[in-house]
TIMI-2910 file (N, C-alpha, C, CB; in pm, 1 decimal, decimal comma, always signed):
<rs>
+----------+----------+----------+----------+----------+----------+----------+----------+----------+----------+----------+----------+------+
!      n_x !      n_y !      n_z !     ca_x !     ca_y !     ca_z !      c_x !      c_y !      c_z !     cb_x !     cb_y !     cb_z ! resn !
+----------+----------+----------+----------+----------+----------+----------+----------+----------+----------+----------+----------+------+
!   -590,2 !   -841,7 !  -1305,9 !   -609,5 !   -737,6 !  -1201,1 !   -543,7 !   -611,8 !  -1255,7 !   -546,0 !   -780,4 !  -1057,9 !  Met !
!   -619,4 !   -505,0 !  -1254,3 !   -566,0 !   -374,1 !  -1305,1 !   -484,4 !   -304,1 !  -1201,0 !   -679,9 !   -281,0 !  -1349,6 !  Asp !
!   -354,3 !   -291,7 !  -1218,6 !   -258,5 !   -226,5 !  -1117,0 !   -294,3 !    -77,6 !  -1096,5 !   -104,4 !   -237,4 !  -1167,1 !  Ala !
!   -340,8 !    -14,9 !  -1198,7 !   -373,1 !   +125,9 !  -1185,9 !   -492,3 !   +145,6 !  -1095,7 !   -399,7 !   +187,2 !  -1321,5 !  Asp !
!   -581,8 !    +55,8 !  -1095,5 !   -705,4 !    +61,9 !  -1018,3 !   -668,9 !    +33,2 !   -870,3 !   -813,6 !    -42,1 !  -1074,0 !  His !
!   -572,3 !    -66,4 !   -849,9 !   -527,7 !   -101,5 !   -718,9 !   -453,4 !    +20,0 !   -659,0 !   -437,4 !   -228,2 !   -723,7 !  Leu !
!   -373,7 !    +95,2 !   -745,0 !   -301,9 !   +217,5 !   -690,9 !   -404,0 !   +313,3 !   -641,2 !   -211,1 !   +288,3 !   -799,9 !  Val !
!   -510,8 !   +340,9 !   -724,5 !   -610,0 !   +431,4 !   -686,5 !   -677,6 !   +393,7 !   -554,8 !   -707,5 !   +442,0 !   -793,5 !  Gln !
!   -711,4 !   +261,0 !   -540,0 !   -770,7 !   +219,8 !   -415,0 !   -678,6 !   +235,4 !   -294,7 !   -813,9 !    +79,4 !   -425,7 !  Met !
!   -551,4 !   +199,1 !   -318,0 !   -454,6 !   +215,1 !   -205,0 !   -428,7 !   +359,6 !   -172,7 !   -321,5 !   +147,3 !   -237,4 !  Ala !
!   -429,5 !   +447,3 !   -269,7 !   -417,8 !   +596,4 !   -246,4 !   -529,8 !   +643,8 !   -159,2 !   -419,9 !   +676,6 !   -381,0 !  Asn !
!   -655,5 !   +590,2 !   -180,3 !   -766,3 !   +633,3 !    -98,5 !   -750,3 !   +586,6 !    +41,7 !   -895,3 !   +584,9 !   -153,8 !  Arg !
!   -696,1 !   +474,4 !    +63,1 !   -674,3 !   +416,4 !   +202,4 !   -566,9 !   +508,2 !   +267,2 !   -623,5 !   +254,8 !   +198,6 !  Ile !
!   -465,1 !   +545,6 !   +190,0 !   -368,9 !   +631,4 !   +248,8 !   -421,8 !   +771,8 !   +279,5 !   -253,0 !   +639,5 !   +160,4 !  Ala !
!   -508,7 !   +820,6 !   +194,2 !   -571,2 !   +948,3 !   +225,9 !   -642,8 !   +951,1 !   +360,3 !   -667,6 !   +983,5 !   +119,0 !  Thr !
!   -724,5 !   +838,8 !   +383,2 !   -791,3 !   +822,3 !   +508,8 !   -697,2 !   +830,7 !   +623,4 !   -862,9 !   +694,8 !   +512,4 !  Phe !
!   -595,9 !   +748,1 !   +619,1 !   -497,9 !   +741,9 !   +737,2 !   -414,0 !   +863,6 !   +750,4 !   -403,5 !   +622,3 !   +724,6 !  Phe !
!   -397,6 !   +945,3 !   +644,8 !   -314,2 !  +1064,1 !   +644,9 !   -366,7 !  +1165,0 !   +750,6 !   -311,7 !  +1128,3 !   +502,4 !  Asp !
!   -493,7 !  +1150,0 !   +792,7 !   -547,8 !  +1241,3 !   +889,4 !   -498,9 !  +1222,0 !  +1030,2 !   -690,9 !  +1231,6 !   +888,1 !  Ala !
!   -435,2 !  +1096,5 !  +1046,4 !   -392,8 !  +1063,6 !  +1180,2 !   -265,7 !  +1151,8 !  +1215,7 !   -361,9 !   +907,0 !  +1190,9 !  Met !
!   -265,9 !  +1199,8 !  +1344,7 !   -150,5 !  +1286,4 !  +1381,4 !    -18,1 !  +1215,1 !  +1395,2 !   -178,7 !  +1355,0 !  +1509,5 !  Pro !
!    -23,4 !  +1088,0 !  +1430,4 !   +105,1 !  +1011,2 !  +1445,8 !   +141,1 !   +937,8 !  +1311,4 !    +91,8 !   +903,5 !  +1565,9 !  Asp !
!   +247,0 !   +984,3 !  +1249,8 !   +281,5 !   +937,8 !  +1115,0 !   +309,5 !   +792,4 !  +1116,7 !   +400,6 !  +1012,4 !  +1059,0 !  Arg !
!   +389,3 !   +737,8 !  +1217,5 !   +414,6 !   +597,2 !  +1216,3 !   +285,2 !   +512,7 !  +1233,5 !   +513,6 !   +564,7 !  +1324,8 !  Glu !
!   +188,5 !   +564,7 !  +1315,1 !    +61,9 !   +489,9 !  +1325,1 !    -19,4 !   +492,3 !  +1201,6 !    -19,9 !   +541,9 !  +1434,7 !  Glu !
!     -5,5 !   +599,9 !  +1127,3 !    -71,5 !   +610,3 !   +998,2 !    -11,6 !   +507,9 !   +896,2 !    -58,1 !   +755,8 !   +944,3 !  Ala !
!   +126,8 !   +499,2 !   +889,0 !   +184,0 !   +406,8 !   +804,8 !   +152,2 !   +269,3 !   +838,6 !   +319,4 !   +424,3 !   +801,6 !  Val !
!   +148,8 !   +237,1 !   +967,7 !   +110,7 !   +102,6 !  +1012,4 !    -37,3 !    +78,0 !   +976,5 !   +134,6 !    +86,1 !  +1167,6 !  Glu !
!   -121,3 !   +168,7 !   +989,7 !   -263,5 !   +161,4 !   +950,7 !   -288,4 !   +124,0 !   +806,7 !   -328,4 !   +291,3 !   +976,4 !  Gly !
!   -212,2 !   +192,5 !   +715,6 !   -226,8 !   +170,8 !   +573,5 !   -181,3 !    +21,1 !   +547,9 !   -139,0 !   +279,4 !   +488,2 !  Val !
!    -64,7 !    -16,8 !   +598,9 !    -11,8 !   -149,4 !   +581,2 !   -104,7 !   -258,9 !   +632,6 !   +119,6 !   -159,4 !   +648,8 !  Ala !
!   -150,9 !   -231,3 !   +757,0 !   -241,5 !   -331,7 !   +810,8 !   -376,3 !   -343,9 !   +732,3 !   -269,9 !   -298,4 !   +956,3 !  Gln !
!   -427,2 !   -242,0 !   +687,1 !   -553,3 !   -238,6 !   +613,4 !   -531,4 !   -320,4 !   +488,3 !   -599,1 !    -91,0 !   +579,6 !  His !
!   -423,5 !   -295,4 !   +414,3 !   -398,4 !   -362,6 !   +290,3 !   -370,4 !   -517,4 !   +321,7 !   -275,1 !   -292,3 !   +214,7 !  Ile !
!   -299,8 !   -544,0 !   +423,1 !   -272,9 !   -687,0 !   +458,6 !   -401,5 !   -761,5 !   +498,6 !   -170,4 !   -695,0 !   +576,0 !  Arg !
!   -483,3 !   -692,0 !   +567,9 !   -601,7 !   -764,8 !   +622,9 !   -716,2 !   -781,1 !   +522,1 !   -655,1 !   -691,0 !   +745,9 !  Lys !
!   -731,5 !   -677,1 !   +443,9 !   -850,1 !   -676,4 !   +357,2 !   -825,9 !   -693,3 !   +213,3 !   -921,4 !   -555,0 !   +374,1 !  Phe !
!   -698,6 !   -703,7 !   +166,2 !   -672,2 !   -731,6 !    +26,3 !   -625,8 !   -869,5 !    +11,0 !   -572,3 !   -637,4 !    -31,0 !  Trp !
!   -680,9 !   -941,0 !    -90,2 !   -642,4 !  -1072,8 !   -110,9 !   -501,3 !  -1078,0 !   -164,9 !   -737,7 !  -1140,0 !   -200,6 !  Glu !
!   -430,1 !  -1193,7 !   -146,7 !   -286,4 !  -1197,5 !   -185,6 !   -260,9 !  -1157,6 !   -330,1 !   -230,9 !  -1336,4 !   -163,5 !  Pro !
!   -343,3 !  -1187,2 !   -421,9 !   -322,7 !  -1158,8 !   -561,1 !   -317,8 !  -1006,7 !   -577,3 !   -434,4 !  -1222,9 !   -648,9 !  Arg !
!   -408,0 !   -933,4 !   -509,7 !   -407,8 !   -787,7 !   -516,3 !   -280,9 !   -720,0 !   -459,5 !   -527,2 !   -736,5 !   -442,9 !  Met !
!   -235,4 !   -778,9 !   -347,8 !   -105,9 !   -729,0 !   -286,7 !    +10,2 !   -759,3 !   -379,9 !    -78,9 !   -796,0 !   -145,0 !  Arg !
!    +15,0 !   -881,8 !   -436,0 !   +129,0 !   -912,7 !   -527,8 !   +127,7 !   -813,1 !   -650,7 !   +119,1 !  -1066,5 !   -579,4 !  Arg !
!     +9,5 !   -781,8 !   -705,2 !     +4,5 !   -699,1 !   -824,4 !    +44,5 !   -563,2 !   -782,5 !   -134,5 !   -699,1 !   -891,5 !  Thr !
!     +3,2 !   -507,0 !   -670,3 !    +39,8 !   -371,1 !   -626,6 !   +192,9 !   -362,6 !   -608,8 !    -34,1 !   -333,7 !   -492,1 !  Leu !
!   +243,3 !   -452,2 !   -539,0 !   +390,5 !   -453,2 !   -512,8 !   +467,7 !   -470,6 !   -637,6 !   +428,9 !   -563,2 !   -416,0 !  Leu !
!   +429,1 !   -556,8 !   -727,3 !   +503,7 !   -571,9 !   -859,3 !   +495,2 !   -446,5 !   -935,4 !   +447,5 !   -688,0 !   -946,9 !  Ala !
!   +381,8 !   -379,3 !   -938,4 !   +362,1 !   -252,1 !  -1010,2 !   +460,7 !   -152,1 !   -954,8 !   +214,8 !   -199,0 !   -996,3 !  His !
!   +476,7 !   -135,2 !   -826,9 !   +557,8 !    -38,8 !   -763,4 !   +707,0 !    -77,7 !   -800,4 !   +529,6 !    -35,8 !   -605,2 !  Val !
!   +742,2 !   -201,4 !   -790,3 !   +880,2 !   -238,2 !   -829,5 !   +906,8 !   -202,0 !   -975,0 !   +904,7 !   -389,5 !   -808,0 !  Arg !
!   +815,1 !   -221,9 !  -1056,9 !   +835,0 !   -200,0 !  -1201,7 !   +838,2 !    -53,1 !  -1235,6 !   +724,9 !   -268,2 !  -1282,4 !  Gln !
!   +746,1 !    +27,3 !  -1175,2 !   +717,5 !   +161,6 !  -1215,5 !   +768,6 !   +268,3 !  -1113,3 !   +568,5 !   +175,3 !  -1236,0 !  His !
!   +813,3 !   +228,9 !   -996,5 !   +844,3 !   +316,1 !   -896,4 !   +727,0 !   +373,8 !   -823,2 !   +921,7 !   +416,0 !   -949,0 !  Gly !
!   +751,8 !   +480,2 !   -746,1 !   +651,5 !   +528,9 !   -655,3 !   +572,9 !   +651,3 !   -712,4 !   +718,1 !   +565,3 !   -523,5 !  Glu !
!   +596,0 !   +680,3 !   -840,3 !   +523,7 !   +785,2 !   -906,1 !   +374,6 !   +749,7 !   -902,5 !   +574,7 !   +805,4 !  -1051,5 !  Gln !
!   +292,4 !   +854,6 !   -873,2 !   +149,9 !   +840,4 !   -854,3 !   +100,0 !   +790,0 !   -724,3 !   +101,3 !   +757,1 !   -951,6 !  Gly !
!   +189,3 !   +746,9 !   -632,2 !   +148,8 !   +699,3 !   -504,5 !   +143,0 !   +809,1 !   -402,0 !   +238,9 !   +593,1 !   -460,0 !  Leu !
!    +40,5 !   +800,0 !   -312,8 !    +25,6 !   +894,8 !   -208,4 !   +152,0 !   +872,5 !   -124,2 !   -111,3 !   +876,4 !   -126,7 !  His !
!   +220,9 !   +982,1 !    -72,2 !   +347,0 !   +965,4 !     +5,0 !   +336,0 !   +873,0 !   +121,0 !   +394,3 !  +1096,0 !    +55,1 !  Pro !
!   +218,8 !   +864,9 !   +193,7 !   +199,6 !   +770,2 !   +293,6 !   +198,9 !   +625,7 !   +247,8 !    +79,6 !   +800,0 !   +359,3 !  Leu !
!   +131,6 !   +603,8 !   +134,6 !   +129,9 !   +474,7 !    +80,2 !   +264,1 !   +429,0 !    +37,7 !    +38,8 !   +469,1 !    -29,1 !  Leu !
!   +342,2 !   +518,8 !    -23,5 !   +480,7 !   +475,5 !    -68,4 !   +562,3 !   +445,7 !    +57,3 !   +554,8 !   +589,9 !   -158,5 !  Ala !
!   +552,5 !   +520,2 !   +163,7 !   +624,7 !   +490,1 !   +288,0 !   +582,0 !   +352,0 !   +338,3 !   +597,6 !   +599,8 !   +397,1 !  Gln !
!   +451,6 !   +327,2 !   +346,3 !   +404,4 !   +206,9 !   +399,3 !   +460,2 !    +85,1 !   +309,2 !   +246,5 !   +212,1 !   +405,5 !  Ala !
!   +458,6 !    +96,2 !   +184,8 !   +500,4 !     -7,1 !    +94,4 !   +646,1 !    -32,6 !   +108,7 !   +467,5 !    +28,2 !    -46,1 !  Leu !
!   +726,3 !    +71,9 !   +125,7 !   +875,6 !    +64,6 !   +144,8 !   +901,4 !     -7,7 !   +280,9 !   +944,4 !   +215,0 !   +143,8 !  Arg !
!   +839,6 !    +41,2 !   +388,3 !   +876,8 !     -1,8 !   +515,0 !   +810,0 !   -126,5 !   +562,4 !   +853,9 !   +100,7 !   +605,0 !  Ser !
!   +704,1 !   -171,3 !   +492,5 !   +630,9 !   -297,4 !   +531,6 !   +619,8 !   -391,6 !   +425,8 !   +496,1 !   -270,4 !   +579,1 !  Arg !
!   +704,5 !   -378,6 !   +324,0 !   +693,8 !   -473,8 !   +205,1 !   +695,6 !   -614,0 !   +246,0 !   +806,5 !   -453,3 !   +105,6 !  Glu !
!   +784,3 !   -656,7 !   +332,3 !   +788,3 !   -801,9 !   +372,5 !   +656,5 !   -841,5 !   +437,5 !   +907,6 !   -830,5 !   +472,6 !  Thr !
!   +601,3 !   -763,1 !   +520,7 !   +469,3 !   -794,5 !   +578,2 !   +358,2 !   -802,9 !   +479,0 !   +433,6 !   -694,2 !   +678,3 !  Met !
!   +363,8 !   -723,3 !   +380,6 !   +258,4 !   -721,3 !   +278,8 !   +271,4 !   -829,8 !   +170,1 !   +257,1 !   -587,0 !   +213,2 !  Leu !
!   +395,0 !   -883,5 !   +151,7 !   +409,9 !   -981,2 !    +53,8 !   +348,3 !  -1115,8 !    +96,6 !   +552,7 !   -995,3 !    +21,7 !  Met !
!   +249,5 !  -1161,8 !    +22,6 !   +193,0 !  -1297,6 !    +54,7 !   +291,7 !  -1415,0 !    +47,3 !    +79,8 !  -1327,2 !    -39,9 !  Pro !
!   +270,1 !  -1512,3 !   +119,5 !   +353,5 !  -1632,3 !   +108,1 !   +336,3 !  -1690,2 !    -34,2 !   +314,5 !  -1739,5 !   +218,8 !  Ala !
!   +443,3 !  -1751,7 !    -81,8 !   +441,8 !  -1805,2 !   -210,9 !   +361,1 !  -1932,4 !   -221,7 !   +576,8 !  -1827,4 !   -254,4 !  Ala !
+----------+----------+----------+----------+----------+----------+----------+----------+----------+----------+----------+----------+------+
</rs>
């Protein structure tokens, strides 16, 4: 699974939710979308990529969602 492609996809999701006036609702929307519609392998790859490379290249809303909702996004082992 290509982590750079996953970052691009996640950034597009964040761009969509960035239009919401309530920032917390937007963060929750990004996290819930990724949790509901991304398979566990995709979420693991994205989170591992961010741990290894930091938040560079992430939409700010995506970065906030990953920081604040990491436990929710991490699939069960």
